[in-house]
Every structure is written in C-alpha cells, then in structure tokens.
All heavy atoms as TSV, in Angstrom:
chain	resi	resn	atom	element	x	y	z
A	1	MET	N	N	0.819	-1.174	0.000
A	1	MET	CA	C	0.000	0.000	0.000
A	1	MET	C	C	0.871	1.249	0.000
A	1	MET	O	O	0.762	2.071	-0.887
A	1	MET	CB	C	-0.911	-0.027	1.219
A	1	MET	CG	C	-1.824	1.148	1.296
A	1	MET	SD	S	-3.038	0.889	2.563
A	1	MET	CE	C	-2.757	2.340	3.517
A	2	THR	N	N	1.721	1.382	0.973
A	2	THR	CA	C	2.603	2.538	1.034
A	2	THR	C	C	4.021	2.082	1.343
A	2	THR	O	O	4.242	0.979	1.815
A	2	THR	CB	C	2.161	3.538	2.132
A	2	THR	OG1	O	2.260	2.893	3.403
A	2	THR	CG2	C	0.737	4.000	1.907
A	3	ALA	N	N	4.936	2.983	1.103
A	3	ALA	CA	C	6.341	2.682	1.407
A	3	ALA	C	C	6.724	3.207	2.781
A	3	ALA	O	O	7.891	3.191	3.147
A	3	ALA	CB	C	7.232	3.295	0.344
A	4	SER	N	N	5.754	3.672	3.546
A	4	SER	CA	C	6.060	4.218	4.871
A	4	SER	C	C	6.478	3.092	5.812
A	4	SER	O	O	6.082	1.942	5.653
A	4	SER	CB	C	4.849	4.958	5.435
A	4	SER	OG	O	3.828	4.046	5.737
A	5	PRO	N	N	7.271	3.429	6.827
A	5	PRO	CA	C	7.721	2.389	7.754
A	5	PRO	C	C	6.627	1.938	8.725
A	5	PRO	O	O	6.820	0.984	9.462
A	5	PRO	CB	C	8.870	3.064	8.510
A	5	PRO	CG	C	8.610	4.514	8.390
A	5	PRO	CD	C	7.905	4.720	7.083
A	6	GLU	N	N	5.477	2.603	8.727
A	6	GLU	CA	C	4.387	2.257	9.643
A	6	GLU	C	C	3.712	0.987	9.128
A	6	GLU	O	O	3.106	0.988	8.068
A	6	GLU	CB	C	3.413	3.436	9.697
A	6	GLU	CG	C	2.296	3.280	10.671
A	6	GLU	CD	C	1.075	2.670	10.027
A	6	GLU	OE1	O	0.720	3.036	8.924
A	6	GLU	OE2	O	0.511	1.773	10.673
A	7	PRO	N	N	3.801	-0.140	9.854
A	7	PRO	CA	C	3.325	-1.423	9.314
A	7	PRO	C	C	1.847	-1.720	9.564
A	7	PRO	O	O	1.314	-2.657	8.989
A	7	PRO	CB	C	4.187	-2.443	10.054
A	7	PRO	CG	C	4.432	-1.811	11.374
A	7	PRO	CD	C	4.548	-0.316	11.096
A	8	PHE	N	N	1.174	-0.947	10.410
A	8	PHE	CA	C	-0.178	-1.341	10.826
A	8	PHE	C	C	-1.195	-1.224	9.692
A	8	PHE	O	O	-2.028	-2.103	9.501
A	8	PHE	CB	C	-0.619	-0.533	12.043
A	8	PHE	CG	C	0.253	-0.773	13.239
A	8	PHE	CD1	C	1.103	0.208	13.703
A	8	PHE	CD2	C	0.246	-2.010	13.873
A	8	PHE	CE1	C	1.918	-0.022	14.791
A	8	PHE	CE2	C	1.059	-2.254	14.967
A	8	PHE	CZ	C	1.900	-1.254	15.428
A	9	SER	N	N	-1.143	-0.134	8.937
A	9	SER	CA	C	-2.114	0.010	7.848
A	9	SER	C	C	-1.842	-1.011	6.747
A	9	SER	O	O	-2.781	-1.529	6.141
A	9	SER	CB	C	-2.083	1.435	7.287
A	9	SER	OG	O	-0.802	1.737	6.770
A	10	ASN	N	N	-0.577	-1.309	6.487
A	10	ASN	CA	C	-0.257	-2.314	5.474
A	10	ASN	C	C	-0.740	-3.702	5.900
A	10	ASN	O	O	-1.260	-4.461	5.089
A	10	ASN	CB	C	1.241	-2.344	5.208
A	10	ASN	CG	C	1.732	-1.094	4.515
A	10	ASN	OD1	O	0.963	-0.400	3.871
A	10	ASN	ND2	N	3.005	-0.800	4.663
A	11	ALA	N	N	-0.574	-4.022	7.175
A	11	ALA	CA	C	-1.025	-5.321	7.679
A	11	ALA	C	C	-2.550	-5.404	7.638
A	11	ALA	O	O	-3.118	-6.436	7.272
A	11	ALA	CB	C	-0.512	-5.550	9.084
A	12	ALA	N	N	-3.223	-4.318	8.011
A	12	ALA	CA	C	-4.687	-4.317	7.981
A	12	ALA	C	C	-5.197	-4.467	6.549
A	12	ALA	O	O	-6.159	-5.208	6.304
A	12	ALA	CB	C	-5.218	-3.035	8.613
A	13	LEU	N	N	-4.580	-3.787	5.616
A	13	LEU	CA	C	-4.989	-3.911	4.221
A	13	LEU	C	C	-4.762	-5.329	3.710
A	13	LEU	O	O	-5.610	-5.895	3.016
A	13	LEU	CB	C	-4.241	-2.906	3.350
A	13	LEU	CG	C	-4.605	-2.921	1.879
A	13	LEU	CD1	C	-6.049	-2.469	1.677
A	13	LEU	CD2	C	-3.680	-2.022	1.086
A	14	SER	N	N	-3.656	-5.925	4.048
A	14	SER	CA	C	-3.365	-7.287	3.611
A	14	SER	C	C	-4.374	-8.274	4.182
A	14	SER	O	O	-4.864	-9.161	3.477
A	14	SER	CB	C	-1.947	-7.673	4.032
A	14	SER	OG	O	-1.653	-8.995	3.640
A	15	LEU	N	N	-4.707	-8.122	5.458
A	15	LEU	CA	C	-5.702	-9.017	6.061
A	15	LEU	C	C	-7.080	-8.802	5.448
A	15	LEU	O	O	-7.839	-9.755	5.241
A	15	LEU	CB	C	-5.747	-8.800	7.572
A	15	LEU	CG	C	-4.554	-9.348	8.355
A	15	LEU	CD1	C	-4.641	-8.929	9.819
A	15	LEU	CD2	C	-4.488	-10.851	8.236
A	16	GLY	N	N	-7.418	-7.565	5.159
A	16	GLY	CA	C	-8.692	-7.282	4.511
A	16	GLY	C	C	-8.772	-7.905	3.133
A	16	GLY	O	O	-9.814	-8.444	2.735
A	17	GLU	N	N	-7.686	-7.837	2.377
A	17	GLU	CA	C	-7.653	-8.464	1.046
A	17	GLU	C	C	-7.796	-9.980	1.156
A	17	GLU	O	O	-8.488	-10.594	0.344
A	17	GLU	CB	C	-6.349	-8.112	0.333
A	17	GLU	CG	C	-6.260	-6.671	-0.112
A	17	GLU	CD	C	-4.903	-6.312	-0.679
A	17	GLU	OE1	O	-3.924	-7.065	-0.459
A	17	GLU	OE2	O	-4.816	-5.281	-1.360
A	18	ASP	N	N	-7.141	-10.569	2.146
A	18	ASP	CA	C	-7.260	-12.011	2.345
A	18	ASP	C	C	-8.697	-12.394	2.683
A	18	ASP	O	O	-9.240	-13.373	2.152
A	18	ASP	CB	C	-6.321	-12.488	3.453
A	18	ASP	CG	C	-4.855	-12.364	3.081
A	18	ASP	OD1	O	-4.558	-12.220	1.877
A	18	ASP	OD2	O	-4.010	-12.391	4.000
A	19	GLY	N	N	-9.323	-11.625	3.555
A	19	GLY	CA	C	-10.722	-11.897	3.916
A	19	GLY	C	C	-11.650	-11.740	2.725
A	19	GLY	O	O	-12.576	-12.543	2.534
A	20	LEU	N	N	-11.419	-10.719	1.910
A	20	LEU	CA	C	-12.245	-10.514	0.716
A	20	LEU	C	C	-12.073	-11.666	-0.271
A	20	LEU	O	O	-13.055	-12.132	-0.860
A	20	LEU	CB	C	-11.897	-9.181	0.054
A	20	LEU	CG	C	-12.717	-8.813	-1.176
A	20	LEU	CD1	C	-14.184	-8.632	-0.807
A	20	LEU	CD2	C	-12.168	-7.560	-1.822
A	21	ALA	N	N	-10.856	-12.140	-0.445
A	21	ALA	CA	C	-10.612	-13.260	-1.357
A	21	ALA	C	C	-11.322	-14.523	-0.865
A	21	ALA	O	O	-11.921	-15.259	-1.666
A	21	ALA	CB	C	-9.113	-13.520	-1.491
A	22	ILE	N	N	-11.297	-14.766	0.429
A	22	ILE	CA	C	-11.983	-15.934	0.987
A	22	ILE	C	C	-13.488	-15.799	0.801
A	22	ILE	O	O	-14.174	-16.741	0.391
A	22	ILE	CB	C	-11.606	-16.124	2.467
A	22	ILE	CG1	C	-10.145	-16.550	2.571
A	22	ILE	CG2	C	-12.519	-17.138	3.144
A	22	ILE	CD1	C	-9.595	-16.516	3.982
A	23	PHE	N	N	-14.034	-14.608	1.088
A	23	PHE	CA	C	-15.467	-14.393	0.916
A	23	PHE	C	C	-15.890	-14.566	-0.537
A	23	PHE	O	O	-16.905	-15.215	-0.819
A	23	PHE	CB	C	-15.873	-13.007	1.409
A	23	PHE	CG	C	-17.279	-12.643	1.019
A	23	PHE	CD1	C	-18.352	-13.206	1.682
A	23	PHE	CD2	C	-17.521	-11.781	-0.039
A	23	PHE	CE1	C	-19.654	-12.900	1.311
A	23	PHE	CE2	C	-18.818	-11.466	-0.412
A	23	PHE	CZ	C	-19.887	-12.037	0.260
A	24	LEU	N	N	-15.133	-14.000	-1.471
A	24	LEU	CA	C	-15.491	-14.112	-2.886
A	24	LEU	C	C	-15.428	-15.557	-3.371
A	24	LEU	O	O	-16.253	-15.977	-4.185
A	24	LEU	CB	C	-14.596	-13.214	-3.734
A	24	LEU	CG	C	-14.842	-11.710	-3.568
A	24	LEU	CD1	C	-13.823	-10.925	-4.373
A	24	LEU	CD2	C	-16.247	-11.339	-3.969
A	25	THR	N	N	-14.465	-16.308	-2.876
A	25	THR	CA	C	-14.378	-17.725	-3.239
A	25	THR	C	C	-15.587	-18.482	-2.709
A	25	THR	O	O	-16.201	-19.286	-3.418
A	25	THR	CB	C	-13.081	-18.341	-2.697
A	25	THR	OG1	O	-11.971	-17.613	-3.214
A	25	THR	CG2	C	-12.961	-19.807	-3.079
A	26	TRP	N	N	-15.959	-18.223	-1.455
A	26	TRP	CA	C	-17.141	-18.867	-0.879
A	26	TRP	C	C	-18.393	-18.465	-1.660
A	26	TRP	O	O	-19.227	-19.312	-1.983
A	26	TRP	CB	C	-17.295	-18.466	0.590
A	26	TRP	CG	C	-18.601	-18.917	1.151
A	26	TRP	CD1	C	-18.898	-20.150	1.658
A	26	TRP	CD2	C	-19.809	-18.152	1.214
A	26	TRP	NE1	N	-20.216	-20.191	2.039
A	26	TRP	CE2	C	-20.798	-18.978	1.777
A	26	TRP	CE3	C	-20.140	-16.860	0.857
A	26	TRP	CZ2	C	-22.097	-18.528	1.982
A	26	TRP	CZ3	C	-21.439	-16.416	1.064
A	26	TRP	CH2	C	-22.393	-17.250	1.624
A	27	PHE	N	N	-18.544	-17.175	-1.955
A	27	PHE	CA	C	-19.729	-16.693	-2.656
A	27	PHE	C	C	-19.846	-17.336	-4.029
A	27	PHE	O	O	-20.934	-17.739	-4.445
A	27	PHE	CB	C	-19.677	-15.167	-2.784
A	27	PHE	CG	C	-20.923	-14.580	-3.388
A	27	PHE	CD1	C	-22.064	-14.420	-2.627
A	27	PHE	CD2	C	-20.952	-14.191	-4.711
A	27	PHE	CE1	C	-23.216	-13.899	-3.175
A	27	PHE	CE2	C	-22.095	-13.658	-5.278
A	27	PHE	CZ	C	-23.234	-13.508	-4.509
A	28	ALA	N	N	-18.730	-17.443	-4.745
A	28	ALA	CA	C	-18.754	-18.024	-6.095
A	28	ALA	C	C	-19.079	-19.515	-6.053
A	28	ALA	O	O	-19.697	-20.032	-6.987
A	28	ALA	CB	C	-17.422	-17.795	-6.796
A	29	THR	N	N	-18.696	-20.212	-4.993
A	29	THR	CA	C	-18.999	-21.644	-4.923
A	29	THR	C	C	-20.422	-21.898	-4.439
A	29	THR	O	O	-21.038	-22.882	-4.825
A	29	THR	CB	C	-18.012	-22.383	-4.005
A	29	THR	OG1	O	-18.035	-21.785	-2.710
A	29	THR	CG2	C	-16.606	-22.341	-4.574
A	30	GLN	N	N	-20.961	-21.020	-3.602
A	30	GLN	CA	C	-22.311	-21.212	-3.074
A	30	GLN	C	C	-23.390	-20.610	-3.974
A	30	GLN	O	O	-24.537	-21.071	-3.952
A	30	GLN	CB	C	-22.418	-20.604	-1.673
A	30	GLN	CG	C	-21.501	-21.246	-0.666
A	30	GLN	CD	C	-21.772	-22.732	-0.508
A	30	GLN	OE1	O	-22.901	-23.152	-0.354
A	30	GLN	NE2	N	-20.713	-23.535	-0.586
A	31	HIS	N	N	-23.069	-19.576	-4.712
A	31	HIS	CA	C	-24.026	-18.871	-5.571
A	31	HIS	C	C	-23.396	-18.633	-6.952
A	31	HIS	O	O	-23.112	-17.496	-7.327
A	31	HIS	CB	C	-24.419	-17.530	-4.937
A	31	HIS	CG	C	-24.871	-17.637	-3.520
A	31	HIS	ND1	N	-26.112	-18.118	-3.177
A	31	HIS	CD2	C	-24.253	-17.343	-2.351
A	31	HIS	CE1	C	-26.237	-18.104	-1.873
A	31	HIS	NE2	N	-25.120	-17.635	-1.346
A	32	PRO	N	N	-23.184	-19.694	-7.716
A	32	PRO	CA	C	-22.445	-19.534	-8.977
A	32	PRO	C	C	-23.159	-18.665	-10.008
A	32	PRO	O	O	-22.521	-17.924	-10.745
A	32	PRO	CB	C	-22.256	-20.961	-9.485
A	32	PRO	CG	C	-23.291	-21.764	-8.787
A	32	PRO	CD	C	-23.548	-21.087	-7.477
A	33	TYR	N	N	-24.492	-18.727	-10.076
A	33	TYR	CA	C	-25.214	-17.930	-11.072
A	33	TYR	C	C	-25.165	-16.445	-10.728
A	33	TYR	O	O	-24.997	-15.604	-11.609
A	33	TYR	CB	C	-26.654	-18.415	-11.211
A	33	TYR	CG	C	-26.737	-19.817	-11.775
A	33	TYR	CD1	C	-27.276	-20.848	-11.028
A	33	TYR	CD2	C	-26.258	-20.098	-13.048
A	33	TYR	CE1	C	-27.336	-22.131	-11.536
A	33	TYR	CE2	C	-26.319	-21.379	-13.568
A	33	TYR	CZ	C	-26.859	-22.396	-12.802
A	33	TYR	OH	O	-26.914	-23.653	-13.317
A	34	SER	N	N	-25.306	-16.137	-9.457
A	34	SER	CA	C	-25.200	-14.735	-9.044
A	34	SER	C	C	-23.785	-14.204	-9.279
A	34	SER	O	O	-23.609	-13.078	-9.747
A	34	SER	CB	C	-25.552	-14.584	-7.561
A	34	SER	OG	O	-26.882	-14.956	-7.332
A	35	ALA	N	N	-22.784	-15.019	-8.956
A	35	ALA	CA	C	-21.402	-14.610	-9.167
A	35	ALA	C	C	-21.115	-14.414	-10.654
A	35	ALA	O	O	-20.434	-13.452	-11.039
A	35	ALA	CB	C	-20.445	-15.638	-8.571
A	36	ALA	N	N	-21.655	-15.289	-11.493
A	36	ALA	CA	C	-21.452	-15.151	-12.934
A	36	ALA	C	C	-22.153	-13.907	-13.461
A	36	ALA	O	O	-21.615	-13.196	-14.316
A	36	ALA	CB	C	-21.957	-16.387	-13.659
A	37	ALA	N	N	-23.335	-13.607	-12.936
A	37	ALA	CA	C	-24.052	-12.404	-13.360
A	37	ALA	C	C	-23.298	-11.142	-12.947
A	37	ALA	O	O	-23.191	-10.188	-13.728
A	37	ALA	CB	C	-25.455	-12.395	-12.772
A	38	ILE	N	N	-22.758	-11.142	-11.751
A	38	ILE	CA	C	-21.979	-9.986	-11.291
A	38	ILE	C	C	-20.724	-9.824	-12.142
A	38	ILE	O	O	-20.387	-8.714	-12.573
A	38	ILE	CB	C	-21.630	-10.136	-9.797
A	38	ILE	CG1	C	-22.905	-10.016	-8.948
A	38	ILE	CG2	C	-20.597	-9.107	-9.360
A	38	ILE	CD1	C	-22.716	-10.392	-7.500
A	39	ALA	N	N	-20.023	-10.925	-12.402
A	39	ALA	CA	C	-18.813	-10.859	-13.223
A	39	ALA	C	C	-19.141	-10.404	-14.640
A	39	ALA	O	O	-18.419	-9.587	-15.224
A	39	ALA	CB	C	-18.117	-12.216	-13.240
A	40	GLY	N	N	-20.232	-10.914	-15.196
A	40	GLY	CA	C	-20.637	-10.496	-16.540
A	40	GLY	C	C	-20.988	-9.018	-16.591
A	40	GLY	O	O	-20.637	-8.319	-17.550
A	41	GLY	N	N	-21.677	-8.533	-15.561
A	41	GLY	CA	C	-21.996	-7.111	-15.496
A	41	GLY	C	C	-20.751	-6.246	-15.406
A	41	GLY	O	O	-20.683	-5.179	-16.023
A	42	MET	N	N	-19.773	-6.710	-14.658
A	42	MET	CA	C	-18.523	-5.951	-14.546
A	42	MET	C	C	-17.772	-5.936	-15.874
A	42	MET	O	O	-17.230	-4.902	-16.261
A	42	MET	CB	C	-17.649	-6.529	-13.438
A	42	MET	CG	C	-18.209	-6.317	-12.066
A	42	MET	SD	S	-17.179	-7.107	-10.833
A	42	MET	CE	C	-17.154	-5.832	-9.613
A	43	VAL	N	N	-17.733	-7.058	-16.560
A	43	VAL	CA	C	-17.064	-7.110	-17.867
A	43	VAL	C	C	-17.775	-6.186	-18.855
A	43	VAL	O	O	-17.131	-5.441	-19.604
A	43	VAL	CB	C	-16.998	-8.559	-18.396
A	43	VAL	CG1	C	-16.584	-8.598	-19.850
A	43	VAL	CG2	C	-16.052	-9.383	-17.549
A	44	LEU	N	N	-19.100	-6.220	-18.845
A	44	LEU	CA	C	-19.865	-5.348	-19.727
A	44	LEU	C	C	-19.599	-3.874	-19.432
A	44	LEU	O	O	-19.410	-3.067	-20.347
A	44	LEU	CB	C	-21.358	-5.648	-19.606
A	44	LEU	CG	C	-22.281	-4.817	-20.476
A	44	LEU	CD1	C	-21.995	-5.075	-21.953
A	44	LEU	CD2	C	-23.728	-5.127	-20.143
A	45	SER	N	N	-19.545	-3.517	-18.152
A	45	SER	CA	C	-19.273	-2.119	-17.811
A	45	SER	C	C	-17.859	-1.706	-18.209
A	45	SER	O	O	-17.641	-0.577	-18.650
A	45	SER	CB	C	-19.507	-1.878	-16.318
A	45	SER	OG	O	-18.582	-2.594	-15.540
A	46	ILE	N	N	-16.896	-2.605	-18.114
A	46	ILE	CA	C	-15.530	-2.293	-18.537
A	46	ILE	C	C	-15.486	-2.061	-20.045
A	46	ILE	O	O	-14.845	-1.119	-20.522
A	46	ILE	CB	C	-14.555	-3.425	-18.121
A	46	ILE	CG1	C	-14.355	-3.401	-16.616
A	46	ILE	CG2	C	-13.222	-3.301	-18.839
A	46	ILE	CD1	C	-13.608	-4.595	-16.072
A	47	VAL	N	N	-16.185	-2.902	-20.804
A	47	VAL	CA	C	-16.215	-2.737	-22.262
A	47	VAL	C	C	-16.861	-1.409	-22.632
A	47	VAL	O	O	-16.355	-0.660	-23.481
A	47	VAL	CB	C	-16.943	-3.925	-22.923
A	47	VAL	CG1	C	-17.241	-3.652	-24.388
A	47	VAL	CG2	C	-16.125	-5.194	-22.776
A	48	LEU	N	N	-17.987	-1.086	-21.996
A	48	LEU	CA	C	-18.663	0.178	-22.294
A	48	LEU	C	C	-17.813	1.388	-21.911
A	48	LEU	O	O	-17.745	2.370	-22.654
A	48	LEU	CB	C	-20.016	0.225	-21.583
A	48	LEU	CG	C	-21.057	-0.762	-22.101
A	48	LEU	CD1	C	-22.301	-0.717	-21.232
A	48	LEU	CD2	C	-21.385	-0.503	-23.550
A	49	LEU	N	N	-17.149	1.322	-20.770
A	49	LEU	CA	C	-16.283	2.430	-20.366
A	49	LEU	C	C	-15.084	2.574	-21.302
A	49	LEU	O	O	-14.678	3.696	-21.625
A	49	LEU	CB	C	-15.795	2.227	-18.926
A	49	LEU	CG	C	-16.805	2.565	-17.845
A	49	LEU	CD1	C	-16.285	2.132	-16.483
A	49	LEU	CD2	C	-17.116	4.046	-17.836
A	50	ALA	N	N	-14.529	1.461	-21.764
A	50	ALA	CA	C	-13.404	1.534	-22.701
A	50	ALA	C	C	-13.839	2.160	-24.018
A	50	ALA	O	O	-13.114	2.991	-24.592
A	50	ALA	CB	C	-12.828	0.136	-22.938
A	51	ARG	N	N	-15.030	1.801	-24.505
A	51	ARG	CA	C	-15.533	2.417	-25.733
A	51	ARG	C	C	-15.746	3.910	-25.550
A	51	ARG	O	O	-15.431	4.706	-26.428
A	51	ARG	CB	C	-16.849	1.749	-26.147
A	51	ARG	CG	C	-16.666	0.340	-26.652
A	51	ARG	CD	C	-17.953	-0.244	-27.145
A	51	ARG	NE	N	-18.394	0.518	-28.305
A	51	ARG	CZ	C	-19.629	0.541	-28.740
A	51	ARG	NH1	N	-20.561	-0.139	-28.109
A	51	ARG	NH2	N	-19.961	1.242	-29.804
A	52	TRP	N	N	-16.269	4.299	-24.387
A	52	TRP	CA	C	-16.507	5.718	-24.108
A	52	TRP	C	C	-15.190	6.506	-24.063
A	52	TRP	O	O	-15.088	7.591	-24.617
A	52	TRP	CB	C	-17.264	5.860	-22.788
A	52	TRP	CG	C	-17.501	7.267	-22.380
A	52	TRP	CD1	C	-18.338	8.159	-22.961
A	52	TRP	CD2	C	-16.859	7.954	-21.310
A	52	TRP	NE1	N	-18.276	9.356	-22.299
A	52	TRP	CE2	C	-17.367	9.260	-21.282
A	52	TRP	CE3	C	-15.909	7.581	-20.356
A	52	TRP	CZ2	C	-16.955	10.196	-20.355
A	52	TRP	CZ3	C	-15.515	8.512	-19.431
A	52	TRP	CH2	C	-16.027	9.788	-19.447
A	53	VAL	N	N	-14.176	5.927	-23.420
A	53	VAL	CA	C	-12.871	6.594	-23.335
A	53	VAL	C	C	-12.244	6.719	-24.715
A	53	VAL	O	O	-11.725	7.786	-25.079
A	53	VAL	CB	C	-11.933	5.836	-22.360
A	53	VAL	CG1	C	-10.504	6.310	-22.482
A	53	VAL	CG2	C	-12.421	5.998	-20.930
A	54	LEU	N	N	-12.281	5.665	-25.513
A	54	LEU	CA	C	-11.699	5.730	-26.856
A	54	LEU	C	C	-12.419	6.745	-27.730
A	54	LEU	O	O	-11.794	7.507	-28.470
A	54	LEU	CB	C	-11.723	4.353	-27.509
A	54	LEU	CG	C	-10.753	3.339	-26.920
A	54	LEU	CD1	C	-10.969	1.973	-27.534
A	54	LEU	CD2	C	-9.324	3.795	-27.105
A	55	ARG	N	N	-13.740	6.780	-27.650
A	55	ARG	CA	C	-14.505	7.760	-28.424
A	55	ARG	C	C	-14.165	9.185	-27.981
A	55	ARG	O	O	-14.004	10.086	-28.808
A	55	ARG	CB	C	-16.001	7.499	-28.257
A	55	ARG	CG	C	-16.856	8.401	-29.135
A	55	ARG	CD	C	-18.334	8.079	-29.015
A	55	ARG	NE	N	-18.583	6.682	-29.344
A	55	ARG	CZ	C	-19.377	5.877	-28.623
A	55	ARG	NH1	N	-19.985	6.324	-27.563
A	55	ARG	NH2	N	-19.560	4.630	-28.997
A	56	SER	N	N	-14.008	9.387	-26.682
A	56	SER	CA	C	-13.654	10.711	-26.175
A	56	SER	C	C	-12.259	11.131	-26.634
A	56	SER	O	O	-12.036	12.293	-26.992
A	56	SER	CB	C	-13.716	10.727	-24.647
A	56	SER	OG	O	-15.018	10.465	-24.198
A	57	LEU	N	N	-11.319	10.197	-26.622
A	57	LEU	CA	C	-9.965	10.513	-27.081
A	57	LEU	C	C	-9.942	10.829	-28.569
A	57	LEU	O	O	-9.228	11.738	-29.007
A	57	LEU	CB	C	-9.011	9.360	-26.764
A	57	LEU	CG	C	-8.632	9.219	-25.291
A	57	LEU	CD1	C	-7.846	7.934	-25.075
A	57	LEU	CD2	C	-7.848	10.423	-24.820
A	58	ARG	N	N	-10.719	10.077	-29.351
A	58	ARG	CA	C	-10.796	10.380	-30.786
A	58	ARG	C	C	-11.360	11.773	-31.014
A	58	ARG	O	O	-10.865	12.522	-31.854
A	58	ARG	CB	C	-11.661	9.351	-31.502
A	58	ARG	CG	C	-10.873	8.176	-31.979
A	58	ARG	CD	C	-11.700	7.336	-32.945
A	58	ARG	NE	N	-11.612	5.959	-32.486
A	58	ARG	CZ	C	-12.620	5.223	-32.059
A	58	ARG	NH1	N	-13.831	5.697	-32.033
A	58	ARG	NH2	N	-12.418	4.003	-31.669
A	59	ASN	N	N	-12.398	12.133	-30.282
A	59	ASN	CA	C	-12.977	13.469	-30.416
A	59	ASN	C	C	-12.010	14.550	-29.959
A	59	ASN	O	O	-11.954	15.629	-30.538
A	59	ASN	CB	C	-14.281	13.574	-29.635
A	59	ASN	CG	C	-15.397	12.794	-30.267
A	59	ASN	OD1	O	-15.366	12.521	-31.463
A	59	ASN	ND2	N	-16.375	12.423	-29.461
A	60	LEU	N	N	-11.237	14.271	-28.937
A	60	LEU	CA	C	-10.285	15.246	-28.412
A	60	LEU	C	C	-9.187	15.541	-29.424
A	60	LEU	O	O	-8.800	16.692	-29.613
A	60	LEU	CB	C	-9.672	14.722	-27.099
A	60	LEU	CG	C	-8.643	15.618	-26.431
A	60	LEU	CD1	C	-9.287	16.914	-25.974
A	60	LEU	CD2	C	-8.016	14.885	-25.254
A	61	PHE	N	N	-8.702	14.503	-30.088
A	61	PHE	CA	C	-7.575	14.667	-31.014
A	61	PHE	C	C	-8.011	14.689	-32.477
A	61	PHE	O	O	-7.204	14.460	-33.366
A	61	PHE	CB	C	-6.540	13.559	-30.796
A	61	PHE	CG	C	-5.884	13.635	-29.451
A	61	PHE	CD1	C	-6.124	12.665	-28.480
A	61	PHE	CD2	C	-5.048	14.686	-29.141
A	61	PHE	CE1	C	-5.522	12.749	-27.243
A	61	PHE	CE2	C	-4.449	14.773	-27.906
A	61	PHE	CZ	C	-4.683	13.804	-26.947
A	62	ARG	N	N	-9.272	14.943	-32.730
A	62	ARG	CA	C	-9.801	14.913	-34.094
A	62	ARG	C	C	-9.052	15.891	-35.019
A	62	ARG	O	O	-8.695	15.563	-36.123
A	62	ARG	CB	C	-11.291	15.243	-34.103
A	62	ARG	CG	C	-11.863	15.269	-35.511
A	62	ARG	CD	C	-13.351	15.400	-35.485
A	62	ARG	NE	N	-13.916	14.151	-34.983
A	62	ARG	CZ	C	-15.032	14.054	-34.305
A	62	ARG	NH1	N	-15.721	15.126	-34.011
A	62	ARG	NH2	N	-15.481	12.882	-33.907
A	63	GLY	N	N	-8.785	17.109	-34.599
A	63	GLY	CA	C	-8.130	18.097	-35.445
A	63	GLY	C	C	-6.612	18.059	-35.372
A	63	GLY	O	O	-5.943	18.810	-36.057
A	64	ALA	N	N	-6.043	17.178	-34.542
A	64	ALA	CA	C	-4.595	17.175	-34.344
A	64	ALA	C	C	-3.836	16.737	-35.593
A	64	ALA	O	O	-2.762	17.276	-35.891
A	64	ALA	CB	C	-4.232	16.257	-33.175
A	65	GLU	N	N	-4.360	15.772	-36.355
A	65	GLU	CA	C	-3.625	15.328	-37.539
A	65	GLU	C	C	-3.576	16.411	-38.607
A	65	GLU	O	O	-2.627	16.493	-39.368
A	65	GLU	CB	C	-4.209	14.032	-38.115
A	65	GLU	CG	C	-5.610	14.140	-38.655
A	65	GLU	CD	C	-6.684	13.825	-37.616
A	65	GLU	OE1	O	-6.340	13.512	-36.469
A	65	GLU	OE2	O	-7.866	13.895	-37.968
A	66	LYS	N	N	-4.574	17.287	-38.649
A	66	LYS	CA	C	-4.540	18.381	-39.597
A	66	LYS	C	C	-3.526	19.434	-39.165
A	66	LYS	O	O	-2.865	20.025	-39.998
A	66	LYS	CB	C	-5.928	18.995	-39.718
A	66	LYS	CG	C	-6.945	18.069	-40.307
A	66	LYS	CD	C	-8.330	18.694	-40.312
A	66	LYS	CE	C	-9.363	17.663	-40.746
A	66	LYS	NZ	N	-10.719	18.166	-40.573
A	67	ALA	N	N	-3.399	19.653	-37.885
A	67	ALA	CA	C	-2.473	20.657	-37.379
A	67	ALA	C	C	-1.016	20.195	-37.533
A	67	ALA	O	O	-0.126	21.027	-37.757
A	67	ALA	CB	C	-2.758	20.957	-35.916
A	68	VAL	N	N	-0.749	18.910	-37.447
A	68	VAL	CA	C	0.597	18.388	-37.552
A	68	VAL	C	C	1.051	18.343	-39.003
A	68	VAL	O	O	2.196	18.638	-39.326
A	68	VAL	CB	C	0.690	16.973	-36.911
A	68	VAL	CG1	C	2.038	16.345	-37.162
A	68	VAL	CG2	C	0.387	17.055	-35.435
A	69	ALA	N	N	0.190	18.018	-39.919
A	69	ALA	CA	C	0.551	17.845	-41.318
A	69	ALA	C	C	0.810	19.146	-42.040
A	69	ALA	O	O	0.736	20.216	-41.715
A	69	ALA	CB	C	-0.557	17.102	-42.042
C-alpha cells in the first residue's frame, strides 16, 4: 500500500484483502449464477467504459492530424 515504515495500515490492508478473497471464493462456490451475473456485469461495464474513453480521445484529437501535417 505505502512505502512508509508504519506497518499497521499495510497489515490491515493485507488481512482485509485475504478476507475478501476468501469471501469471494465462498460466494462463487455457493451462488455460482449470481457470481457469474456480477462478473458479466462488470465485464460489460468495462467494455462500455473503454468504448466511451476511446470515443472521447478520438474526439479530443480529431483536429490534431490536420495541425501536424
């Protein structure tokens, strides 16, 4: 998390990540359809956000090739 010499926040974050990984593994094994729906929704949102970012970048630099040439 940080390069600071204070170890307590780093240890707490590491334990929290371990607990989250255990919970997600349990959730995916006990509720596979819900877990698949959540994962599919996240993948869909990533694809939509990537398309939005690429479209915005194209619009931002639309006139740049004319200015360079």
